[in-house]
N, C-alpha and C positions, 0 to 999 in steps of 0.2 A: 193658056186663057188669058186675055188681056184683063187687068185689074182696073176698076174704076176708082173714082175721087173716093178717099177715106171719110170724106164728110159727106156722100152721096146720101140724099134723103133726109128727113127731119128726124129728129130725137125722138124714140119710141117713149110711151108712157112708162110709168114706174111698174117694175115687174109684180104681176099679179101673184099674191102670196096664197097658192090654193092650198086646201087643206087635202087630209087623206080621203074626203068623199069625192074628189075629183074623179071623173070616169073618162074611159078612153073617147067616149063619143063628146065630151067635152074638150078633147085634146086642142084643137083648133084654138081655144080660147086662152090657153096657158102659153106664156111667153117664156122663151128659152132664156135661162138664166146666164149670167156672164162672169167670167173670172177676168177682171179688169187688169190693166197695167197699174193702176193705182194700188190695188189690192195686192198684187204680185211683187210690187216693190217694197213691201213690207216683209216680204221671206226673210228669214234669218234663223240661224241655228241658235236652239237654247237647251237649255239642260234638259228640260222636257221633250224635245224632240230630235236629240242626237242619239243615235244608235250606238251601243258599245261596239268597242274594236271587235273585228273577227279574230278568234284564235287561228294563227297560222298553221297549227299541227291538226288540220282537220284530216278527218276520213274520206274516202270517195263513196258515196252510197252504191254506185255502179262503177267499179274501176275502168271497164272499158267504153265507157260513154261519157262525153260531156250531158250534163243535166242542169236545166235552167228552169224557165216559168214552170211553177207546180200549182196544182189545185186538187184538193181532195174530192172524192165521189160523196154526194150529198143527196139526202133524200128531197122529195118534191116541196117540203115546206123548208129546207134549207137546213134541216138537221145533218149533223154528220151520219154518214150510212156506215151501218156495221153490219155485215154479213156473216153469221154464224162465228162471231168472234173476230172476224177481220175487219181492219180497215183498208180503204183502198185509195191510192192517191195517183194522179198522173202528172207527166211532166214532158218537157221537150227534151228530145234527147238526140244525140249524132255521135257516132264513132270517135273515141278521143285519138284516135289514128290521122284524123283531119285537123288541120290548124284550127285555133280558137276563132278565127275570123270567118274560117269557112263553114262553121257549124249551121249557120241561119240557113244557108241554101241546100242542106240536105237534112232539115229538122224533121223529126217524125215525132209521134206522141207515143212514149213508153209508159207502162204501168208499174206501180210497186205496191204491195201489200206488207201488212204488220199488224201483229196480234197486241202489241201494246203501245202502237202509234209512235213509238221511239225508233225501233230497230225494224229498217226496211228491207224488204227483198226484191231486186228488179225481177219483174216477170217478162221482159221483152215488149215489142211492139205488138198490141193485141189484134190488129187488122191486117189485112192484106193490102201492101201498097199499092198494088195493081187496081184495086178496088177504090181506093182514096180518091178525092177530088184535090187538084193543085198539084204542081210539082213538089211541093213541100208543104207539110200540115203545120200550122203555127197554133198559139195557143186558144184555149177556149175553156169549158166547163164540163161538168158530167152531172148528170141525175139520175137516179134509181128511182122508177116509179112503183106504184102501189101493186103491179103484176110482177115485179121483180125483173123489170127490164132496164138495162143501162142505156142512158141517152147520151151519148158523147157527142158535143159540140165543138167544132174547131175552125179554123182559117184556112181555106182553101188558098194556096199564095202560088200564082203562077200558072201560066199555061204549059202543062206537060208536052203536048203535041209540038208546040213551037219554042221550045226552051232554048234560052242562050244566056251564058253567065256575064256576056260583056253588057254592062249597064242594066243589069237585070233589075235594079231597084226602081228604076224609071218605067219599067214595061212589064213588072209583074203584079198583075190585077190580084186583089184579095176579095174574096168571097166568102160568107158565111155558110158554113155546112154541117151536116150532122149525118151519124150513122146510129145504129143500136145493136145491142149484144144481150145474151142472156148471161149469167153468172153463176159460176159452180164454185163450191170450196171442197177440199178433201184434205188428206195428211200432206199432199203435195203442195198444198197453198191455196192459191185463187188462179182461176182462169175465165176469161170471157169466151161465150160460145156463141153459136147461131149468128154470127154477123151479118146484119142487115145491109140492105142497098145503101150506099153514100148518096146524098141528095144536097144540091144547093139550095138554102132557105131562104137567102136575102143576098141583095146586091144592092150597090150604090146606086141612088136614083137620080144623082146630078142636080138636083135642086136643093135639098136639104144636105146631102151628102155628096162630097166631090167624087167623080170618075177619076181614073188615073189619065184618061185623055184630057180632063180639065186642068190636072196637076201643074201648078207653077210654083213650086218653091225648092230650094236646094237640097231639103230632106225628103225621104221617102214619103208617098201619100199613104192613108190608112183607109180600110173598111175592115176591121178585124177586131177578134178578142171577144166572141159571143159569151155573155153572162146570163145565165136562166136564173130567174128569179120569180118566186110567188109571193105576191103582196098580202101579208097576214090580215090586214085590215081590210080588204076588198074580195080576197080569194082569185083575181085576177092575176095573170101570168105575162111574163115580159122577157124580151132579151135586151140587155145592155150592149153596147159595143163601142169600140173606138172609131172615130171618122174624121174628116175634115169638112169645112163648110162648103157647101155646093153654091151654085150660080145666085142663089138669093141672097148671099152674105159673101160676096166677093170684095167688100171694102170694110173699113175699120168705121164703126158708127162711134158717136160721142160716149155710150155707156162703157164702150171697150177699153176707152181710155181712163175713164173717171169721172167723177162729179165735177161740177162747174169749176170749182175753186182751183181743183188739180189742174183741169184742162188749160186753166188761163196761166200757169206757169211751166207748164210741161209740153214739150214738142215730140212728136212721133217719127223715130228716124225712118228713113226710106226703106221700103222693103219690108216693113214690119206686117204689112196686111198678107204676106205671103205666109206667114206662121198663123196657120187658121184652123187649131184643133177644135174638136168637139167630141161631145159623149151622147151617141145616138140611142134610141129606144125604139123597139117594135113590140106592139101588142100581139100575144099569143092566142089563135083563134080556134085551135083544134088540140085534144087530149094528146095527140103523138107530137105535137111541136114542130110540126111541118110546115103550117099555114101562120104566116105572119102578115101584120099590119103596119108599114113603116109610119113612124110618127117623128114630128118634129123634134129636134134636139133637146136633152135636157139641160145641157150646160154646153157653152162655147167660149174659146180661148182666143178668138180673133184678135191679132195684134198683140199678143200676150205669150203663148206657147204653141208649139206645133204638135205636140204628142200629148195625148191624155190617153195614156196605154192602159189595158186590162181594167177596164172599169167595173167595179162591183160595189155591192150595197148591203150594209148591216141596218136592221129595222128594230128600233127598239121603241115599243108603243106607238106615237105620233111622231118619233124622232125618226129621219130616214138620213142615215149618213153614206154619201155616195163618195166613194174611195177611187182615186187613179194614180198611177205612176206616171214619172216624168224624169227627164234628163236635163242637165245643164246645158247641152249642146242645143237642145230644141227650143229654148227660150228666145222670143223675139229680140232684134237688136234695141239695145239700150236697156236690157234686163237681164237679170242672171239669177239663178238659184241651185241648189244641189239637187243631184240624182236623190228622189225620194219618192214617199207616197203622200199625195195630197188629199184633202177631204172636205167636202163641203156638207152641210147638214140643212134640212128644211123640214117644215111641217107638212108631212104628207109628199107622196111620189113626185106630184107635179108642183109643189110648193117652191117658191123663190129659195135659191140654194145660196147660203152664206157660207164664206171660207171659213174654215177652222182657224183657230189661232190668229185671227184676223188676216192672215195672208193666204192661208190654205195648207201649210206645211204641217205634217202630222210626223213623220218619222223620215229622218234623212241620214246619209252616211257622215261620219266626224270629217272635218275639214281637213286633218293630216291624214285621210284616208278615204278621198272621196268617191272612189268606185269600188269598194269593197264588196257591197251586195246590191242587189237589185231584184225587182219584180216583187216587191212586198203584196201579200195579200190578207187583208183585215177579215178574220172569221167571225162568225156571229158570237162568239164568246170573248171577241176582242184578242184572241191569240195572232200573231202576225207571222206569217211563214214568208220565207224568201230563199235566194240561193246566192252562194259565195260567187261573185264576179271576178273583180280583178284588184285584190288587196295588196298592199305593198308589203316587203319584209324590211328588215332593219337598216337595209343599205338603199331603200327606195326602188328597189326593182319588183316589177309585177310578178306575182305568183298566181296562175291561173286557177280559178275555182272550178266551176262546173260541178257542185255539187249541193245538198241542202245546208243551208244556214242554220244559226240557232233561232229558235221561236221566240219571239218578244211577246209580252203582255202589255197590251195598251188599255188606259183607263179614258173613256168617253164620259163627258161631263158638259152637256149642251154644245155650245160652239169651241169649248175646249176640249183639250186631250193631253196626256202625258205616258209617257213611257215608264213602266212600273218596274219591270224585271226582265231578266234574260231566262229562258228556260233550255232544253234540251235541244241537241241539233236536229232538226227535221221532226220535232215533237208535235202531234196533232192530239189534244185531249178531245175526248167526246164533247158536243155541244147541240144545242136545240131543244125543243119543247119536251122531249122524252127522255133526256140524257141527265 
């Protein structure tokens, strides 16, 4: 898709700061917030944002599997689901017989359970692969409803009927999908039962969210990582997801660069407009979370960063914390930052989102071990889970992880944050209104 001038159109008005009373009916009035080049240029590691070094003597939570992106089973209101004393988690898995780099194209979603939230048992893949959508199933979330039904949301990636490994990342369409299960517990642990029909619940529209046919970047395009959320201030429900800006935003506008003073002294390198990440949102229209209404993005990083992966949200009163993970290599030309989790805070779901700690950086790997962990997820009680990625040993050699990393504790304070302490490996403590 041909990109138009980065200065196309007039500068938009100041982003409207919407409060928590904003409703989906008013969604056309809110403006997508911007993570600008000026803000991202302030990204730097500090004592408050640097994660501790990964212990290289780590155990494997599932010795025969690579394990990466992880999420817990949560109740509809976001609380940790505890079913007859068991906590349940899901993660992307692939056989360790595959190479580290091969795992993505063979990804499935595995299930784990634990009584204490620290010692996890791998229970296998809970669905029949032949029933699932996509050639591979990528990250999502899981919700336990009031009737005891598990809703598993995931990314259906690739067309199984016409799959080809050659250049797959440029051709593998991504769509949001879901299925449902019953859940049973017993002396043998936890199992999911009565697998429901797998269905596609959302696809890129080409306008707000780029389709694979429109993609014009050296990095894979995205329409993935569904995250279910119920807004406690309105009772309304939504799905958040990672996307790329569509046809209405195929250029860099002034706000994507920064304020007037910054723009007067900074130029934008050629090709920056092809780094066009955003965080999308869709309104849930039914109890079964099968009917969705696509809304304009909550946040965009056009000209700043190409990937705003696994978006998720923590809500404290009127403060809405939007988190996302990103890589060093996905920054646009002229910018750089660490692999880490980035955060933005607003007053209300649709309010203007301001980058935390001025730049957006909340947690990052230490500079001497820049890829040791990834895929951080901030839970409602500010626990942060992740997986061990590619830590370096004393000789500077990579030791591939593929297992749960240590849980961190984060303190959120308005637009600021601080890493408080390191917990147990893979630990998930109870959280939520009734915990």
